[in-house]
PAVEXDREN-265881 format. One record per residue (C-alpha): residue in three letters; x, y, z. Coordinates in Angstrom, 2 decimals, padded with zeros to 5 digits, always signed. Example, Ala and Ser with C-alpha at 12.3 -4.5 7.8 and 13.67 -1.06 7.14 Angstrom:
2
ALA	+012.30	-004.50	+007.80
SER	+013.67	-001.06	+007.14
***
This chain:
347
UNK	+007.84	+021.82	+034.91
UNK	+005.10	+019.22	+034.51
UNK	+003.09	+019.09	+031.31
UNK	-000.42	+017.69	+031.17
UNK	-001.57	+015.89	+028.01
UNK	-004.25	+017.60	+025.98
UNK	-006.08	+016.90	+022.77
UNK	-005.06	+020.09	+020.97
UNK	-002.22	+022.55	+021.27
UNK	-002.83	+026.15	+022.21
UNK	-000.39	+027.32	+019.54
UNK	-000.63	+025.46	+016.21
UNK	+002.62	+025.60	+014.25
UNK	+003.89	+024.48	+010.88
UNK	+005.80	+021.19	+010.99
UNK	+007.66	+019.76	+008.00
UNK	+007.84	+015.97	+007.91
UNK	+010.59	+014.73	+005.60
UNK	+009.64	+011.30	+004.35
UNK	+006.35	+009.79	+003.22
UNK	+006.68	+006.24	+004.50
UNK	+004.57	+004.54	+007.15
UNK	+006.21	+006.12	+010.16
UNK	+006.43	+009.56	+008.61
UNK	+002.72	+009.31	+007.84
UNK	+001.89	+008.20	+011.39
UNK	+003.98	+010.97	+012.97
UNK	+002.35	+013.53	+010.67
UNK	-001.05	+012.26	+011.81
UNK	-000.11	+012.43	+015.52
UNK	+000.93	+016.06	+015.07
UNK	-002.07	+017.00	+012.95
UNK	-004.45	+015.62	+015.55
UNK	-003.06	+018.24	+017.90
UNK	-003.99	+020.94	+015.43
UNK	-000.58	+021.56	+013.87
UNK	-000.23	+022.30	+010.17
UNK	+001.82	+019.42	+008.80
UNK	+003.47	+019.36	+005.37
UNK	+004.93	+016.04	+004.24
UNK	+007.77	+016.04	+001.76
UNK	+007.28	+013.03	-000.52
UNK	+009.04	+011.82	-003.67
UNK	+006.28	+010.58	-005.98
UNK	+003.73	+012.80	-007.69
UNK	+000.94	+010.22	-007.50
UNK	+001.48	+009.85	-003.75
UNK	+001.48	+013.62	-003.29
UNK	-001.76	+014.06	-005.23
UNK	-003.53	+011.27	-003.36
UNK	-002.63	+012.75	+000.03
UNK	-003.81	+016.23	-001.00
UNK	-006.94	+015.24	-002.89
UNK	-008.18	+012.08	-001.19
UNK	-006.41	+012.29	+002.20
UNK	-004.92	+008.83	+001.84
UNK	-001.26	+007.83	+001.54
UNK	-001.87	+005.11	-001.00
UNK	+001.44	+003.23	-000.81
UNK	+001.51	+003.21	+003.00
UNK	-001.30	+002.78	+005.53
UNK	-003.71	+003.34	+002.65
UNK	-006.79	+002.33	+004.62
UNK	-006.52	+005.28	+007.01
UNK	-007.96	+008.72	+006.33
UNK	-005.42	+011.46	+007.03
UNK	-006.43	+014.65	+008.86
UNK	-007.19	+017.55	+006.52
UNK	-004.33	+019.56	+008.04
UNK	-001.84	+017.05	+006.62
UNK	-000.76	+018.09	+003.14
UNK	+002.02	+016.86	+000.87
UNK	+004.48	+018.43	-001.52
UNK	+007.29	+017.42	-003.85
UNK	+009.08	+020.70	-003.16
UNK	+011.61	+020.89	-000.29
UNK	+011.26	+024.67	-000.33
UNK	+007.50	+024.52	+000.07
UNK	+007.77	+021.96	+002.88
UNK	+010.46	+023.80	+004.83
UNK	+009.53	+027.46	+004.32
UNK	+008.50	+028.97	+007.69
UNK	+008.54	+025.54	+009.38
UNK	+009.01	+025.84	+013.14
UNK	+009.91	+022.16	+013.50
UNK	+011.35	+019.62	+011.05
UNK	+010.80	+015.87	+011.51
UNK	+013.33	+013.69	+009.71
UNK	+011.66	+010.38	+008.88
UNK	+014.13	+009.57	+006.10
UNK	+015.77	+006.11	+006.19
UNK	+019.19	+006.32	+007.86
UNK	+021.16	+005.34	+004.77
UNK	+019.67	+008.29	+002.84
UNK	+019.51	+010.93	+005.58
UNK	+022.89	+012.53	+004.88
UNK	+022.40	+013.03	+001.15
UNK	+018.79	+014.17	+001.53
UNK	+019.51	+016.77	+004.22
UNK	+022.67	+017.97	+002.51
UNK	+020.65	+018.68	-000.63
UNK	+018.27	+020.94	+001.33
UNK	+020.62	+022.37	+003.97
UNK	+020.04	+025.94	+002.84
UNK	+016.26	+025.48	+003.10
UNK	+016.09	+024.09	+006.66
UNK	+015.41	+027.03	+009.00
UNK	+018.55	+027.32	+011.20
UNK	+016.57	+027.80	+014.42
UNK	+014.00	+025.05	+013.80
UNK	+014.64	+021.91	+015.85
UNK	+015.22	+018.88	+013.64
UNK	+013.55	+015.86	+015.24
UNK	+014.99	+012.57	+014.05
UNK	+012.72	+009.52	+014.18
UNK	+015.05	+007.34	+012.09
UNK	+016.68	+004.39	+013.85
UNK	+019.98	+003.00	+012.65
UNK	+023.66	+003.54	+011.91
UNK	+024.90	+005.17	+008.72
UNK	+026.94	+002.54	+006.90
UNK	+029.36	+004.93	+005.18
UNK	+030.67	+006.51	+008.39
UNK	+029.33	+004.14	+011.12
UNK	+027.75	+007.18	+012.75
UNK	+024.41	+007.80	+014.44
UNK	+022.01	+010.51	+013.33
UNK	+023.30	+012.84	+016.07
UNK	+026.52	+013.06	+014.01
UNK	+025.08	+012.58	+010.53
UNK	+022.54	+015.42	+010.66
UNK	+024.95	+018.22	+011.73
UNK	+027.47	+016.98	+009.15
UNK	+024.82	+017.14	+006.42
UNK	+023.57	+020.59	+007.43
UNK	+027.12	+021.85	+008.06
UNK	+026.10	+023.68	+011.23
UNK	+025.08	+023.22	+014.85
UNK	+021.32	+022.75	+014.35
UNK	+018.97	+022.29	+017.34
UNK	+018.38	+018.52	+017.45
UNK	+016.11	+016.05	+019.20
UNK	+015.69	+012.30	+018.88
UNK	+012.30	+010.66	+019.31
UNK	+012.24	+006.90	+019.91
UNK	+010.42	+004.12	+021.68
UNK	+007.94	+001.29	+021.06
UNK	+005.66	+002.77	+018.40
UNK	+004.35	+000.84	+015.41
UNK	+002.98	+003.21	+012.77
UNK	-000.28	+001.33	+012.34
UNK	-001.05	+001.44	+016.06
UNK	-000.38	+005.18	+016.13
UNK	-002.94	+005.59	+013.37
UNK	-005.38	+003.53	+015.42
UNK	-004.79	+005.77	+018.48
UNK	-003.41	+002.99	+020.67
UNK	-001.90	+004.49	+023.85
UNK	+001.83	+004.85	+023.13
UNK	+004.82	+005.99	+025.19
UNK	+008.09	+007.25	+023.74
UNK	+011.09	+009.31	+024.84
UNK	+012.59	+012.46	+023.36
UNK	+016.27	+013.19	+023.96
UNK	+018.32	+016.28	+023.29
UNK	+021.48	+017.89	+024.60
UNK	+019.30	+020.99	+025.10
UNK	+016.64	+020.68	+027.82
UNK	+014.76	+023.58	+026.26
UNK	+014.57	+021.81	+022.88
UNK	+013.48	+018.56	+024.55
UNK	+010.70	+020.34	+026.44
UNK	+009.47	+022.06	+023.28
UNK	+009.36	+018.77	+021.38
UNK	+007.62	+017.05	+024.27
UNK	+004.94	+019.75	+024.23
UNK	+004.68	+019.54	+020.44
UNK	+003.75	+015.85	+020.52
UNK	+002.23	+015.21	+023.94
UNK	-001.40	+014.07	+023.86
UNK	-003.78	+011.63	+025.56
UNK	-002.71	+008.95	+023.05
UNK	+000.99	+009.80	+022.77
UNK	+002.94	+010.14	+026.01
UNK	+006.43	+011.61	+025.72
UNK	+009.14	+011.31	+028.38
UNK	+012.33	+013.38	+028.49
UNK	+015.99	+012.36	+028.40
UNK	+019.33	+014.09	+028.00
UNK	+021.00	+010.83	+026.91
UNK	+020.57	+011.22	+023.16
UNK	+023.35	+008.72	+022.51
UNK	+021.57	+006.06	+024.56
UNK	+018.24	+006.78	+022.85
UNK	+019.84	+006.46	+019.42
UNK	+021.89	+003.35	+020.26
UNK	+018.87	+001.52	+021.66
UNK	+016.74	+002.41	+018.65
UNK	+019.43	+001.22	+016.26
UNK	+020.64	-002.00	+017.85
UNK	+017.22	-003.37	+018.78
UNK	+016.63	-003.84	+015.06
UNK	+019.55	-006.26	+014.85
UNK	+018.18	-008.31	+017.75
UNK	+014.78	-008.31	+016.01
UNK	+016.34	-009.80	+012.87
UNK	+017.92	-012.49	+015.09
UNK	+014.52	-013.18	+016.68
UNK	+012.96	-013.57	+013.27
UNK	+015.69	-015.99	+012.23
UNK	+014.85	-018.15	+015.25
UNK	+011.18	-018.14	+014.24
UNK	+011.99	-018.91	+010.62
UNK	+014.03	-021.93	+011.65
UNK	+010.97	-023.26	+013.48
UNK	+012.35	-022.93	+017.00
UNK	+010.09	-022.07	+019.91
UNK	+009.86	-019.86	+022.95
UNK	+012.98	-021.22	+024.65
UNK	+015.10	-020.11	+021.71
UNK	+013.31	-016.76	+021.36
UNK	+013.83	-015.96	+025.04
UNK	+017.50	-016.91	+024.76
UNK	+018.28	-014.76	+021.72
UNK	+016.35	-011.73	+023.01
UNK	+017.94	-011.88	+026.47
UNK	+021.47	-012.37	+025.18
UNK	+020.77	-009.76	+022.49
UNK	+019.84	-007.28	+025.21
UNK	+023.20	-007.95	+026.79
UNK	+025.00	-007.19	+023.53
UNK	+022.99	-004.00	+023.08
UNK	+024.15	-002.86	+026.52
UNK	+027.80	-003.81	+025.91
UNK	+028.08	-001.93	+022.65
UNK	+025.87	+000.88	+023.88
UNK	+028.00	+001.53	+026.96
UNK	+031.14	+001.47	+024.82
UNK	+029.56	+004.22	+022.70
UNK	+028.72	+006.31	+025.75
UNK	+025.10	+005.34	+026.42
UNK	+023.75	+005.27	+029.96
UNK	+022.60	+001.77	+031.05
UNK	+019.36	+003.20	+032.47
UNK	+018.47	+004.61	+029.04
UNK	+019.12	+001.27	+027.37
UNK	+016.79	-000.36	+029.92
UNK	+014.05	+002.16	+029.12
UNK	+011.54	+002.80	+026.36
UNK	+014.06	+003.44	+023.57
UNK	+016.09	+000.34	+024.45
UNK	+014.39	-002.68	+025.99
UNK	+010.94	-001.22	+025.35
UNK	+011.47	-000.83	+021.62
UNK	+013.34	-004.13	+021.52
UNK	+010.36	-006.01	+022.97
UNK	+008.04	-004.40	+020.44
UNK	+010.30	-005.19	+017.50
UNK	+011.20	-008.73	+018.56
UNK	+007.67	-009.90	+019.36
UNK	+005.37	-007.63	+017.33
UNK	+003.92	-009.09	+014.14
UNK	+004.14	-005.65	+012.44
UNK	+007.95	-005.56	+012.73
UNK	+009.76	-005.34	+009.38
UNK	+013.03	-006.48	+010.96
UNK	+011.36	-009.51	+012.50
UNK	+009.86	-010.34	+009.11
UNK	+013.23	-010.11	+007.35
UNK	+014.79	-012.37	+009.97
UNK	+012.00	-014.92	+009.69
UNK	+012.42	-015.13	+005.92
UNK	+016.19	-015.48	+006.29
UNK	+015.53	-018.35	+008.69
UNK	+013.22	-019.93	+006.14
UNK	+016.07	-019.95	+003.63
UNK	+015.39	-016.96	+001.40
UNK	+018.30	-014.78	+000.33
UNK	+018.45	-011.14	+001.37
UNK	+017.96	-009.99	-002.24
UNK	+014.81	-012.12	-002.55
UNK	+013.43	-010.65	+000.67
UNK	+014.17	-007.01	-000.09
UNK	+012.61	-007.26	-003.57
UNK	+009.27	-007.91	-001.92
UNK	+009.43	-005.09	+000.63
UNK	+008.13	-001.54	+000.20
UNK	+010.07	-000.15	+003.16
UNK	+013.52	-000.45	+004.67
UNK	+014.38	-002.87	+007.47
UNK	+017.22	-000.92	+009.11
UNK	+018.49	-003.94	+011.04
UNK	+020.05	-005.30	+007.84
UNK	+022.34	-002.29	+007.54
UNK	+022.81	-001.76	+011.26
UNK	+024.07	-005.31	+011.78
UNK	+026.87	-004.70	+009.29
UNK	+027.64	-001.25	+010.70
UNK	+027.64	-002.53	+014.29
UNK	+030.04	-005.33	+013.34
UNK	+032.44	-002.82	+011.78
UNK	+032.02	-000.39	+014.66
UNK	+032.81	-003.09	+017.20
UNK	+035.97	-004.02	+015.29
UNK	+036.97	-000.36	+015.13
UNK	+036.54	-000.12	+018.92
UNK	+038.48	-003.39	+019.48
UNK	+035.47	-005.17	+021.00
UNK	+036.09	-008.90	+020.43
UNK	+033.63	-010.94	+018.39
UNK	+033.08	-013.17	+021.42
UNK	+031.48	-010.20	+023.24
UNK	+028.88	-009.62	+020.50
UNK	+028.25	-013.02	+018.88
UNK	+024.60	-012.41	+017.94
UNK	+025.34	-009.11	+016.20
UNK	+028.19	-010.74	+014.28
UNK	+026.10	-013.76	+013.31
UNK	+023.23	-011.61	+012.00
UNK	+025.71	-009.62	+009.90
UNK	+027.27	-012.85	+008.59
UNK	+023.87	-014.29	+007.64
UNK	+022.84	-011.04	+005.93
UNK	+026.08	-011.09	+003.94
UNK	+025.54	-014.72	+002.96
UNK	+028.69	-015.97	+004.70
UNK	+026.74	-018.59	+006.66
UNK	+023.24	-020.02	+006.59
UNK	+020.88	-019.35	+009.46
UNK	+021.11	-022.92	+010.70
UNK	+024.91	-022.90	+010.52
UNK	+024.93	-019.66	+012.52
UNK	+022.79	-021.16	+015.28
UNK	+025.07	-024.21	+015.47
UNK	+028.08	-021.90	+015.79
UNK	+026.40	-019.87	+018.53
UNK	+025.50	-022.97	+020.50
UNK	+029.05	-024.30	+020.08
UNK	+030.78	-021.25	+021.58
UNK	+032.76	-021.79	+024.80
UNK	+030.63	-021.33	+027.93
UNK	+031.57	-019.18	+030.90
UNK	+029.80	-017.25	+033.66
UNK	+026.64	-015.44	+032.58
UNK	+027.96	-012.03	+033.65
UNK	+031.52	-010.79	+033.96
UNK	+031.82	-008.37	+036.88
***
């Protein structure tokens, strides 16, 4: 069945968006523009009041006016009651605890659409495992990912993403929920590949920022991004991802956005690490999470658990080592450039 983009849906529904950060706000706006009734679950009373009274999310994307059919609440029950879809825009490290606390409020038949990108440090799992564990049941799930900066969504820049689910019916419903002239949604059944690409590209983006922060140029950027793509594929395939998915929007597409886009939080963190700041100094000045910091550590542990040698994933390991303060950025680059050379690809 082919769907044609349209400005408004024929059947407006209630959608709960869990999380009031930049991307949650942008996703809420995308849905509201289609005529859906969107309720954002936020944590701060001042933020909630500003969204409801002035139609601005003051801490995030404050210069944009939100559609009037975006409202906010501090109450999980109010957000989730009668919701036909639930969007989880909660940072990965907090998803389990947040969803577990409201598991009895999430409608069991409502698809939960995860837009969070990363690995959960405590268990080294992706959201496709974390969410069912938190809800303690087999909830309909979908995973939306791809090159999509929040600010550009607010500005209606043409954007393409992919939605993946083990259920084709759920994927089709989510595609129809979001699809518009500004927001093109492709389908996939490889939810593992979509999640892996979305998570690991953040680590490569931190590496790209480190290269920039050290003052290196395009040669070095091209090298780290290309070799980083190779590591994404190696670890992704070991986790069960399809190579074609990793080469698509949620893999290479999102990686290009995050490694070269000036709006990238992960790129910014990497650049400041390259300039010599400590991770604590960097994070103190940030309002939102850069998932690549946590994902680098989780990917390093996951690779060790799967017996993938460090030599197969040197960039991922070096980012994790820099983040942990084991080496400086410049020392890490020297180590990378001192590794034994071999053929570019092993067949």
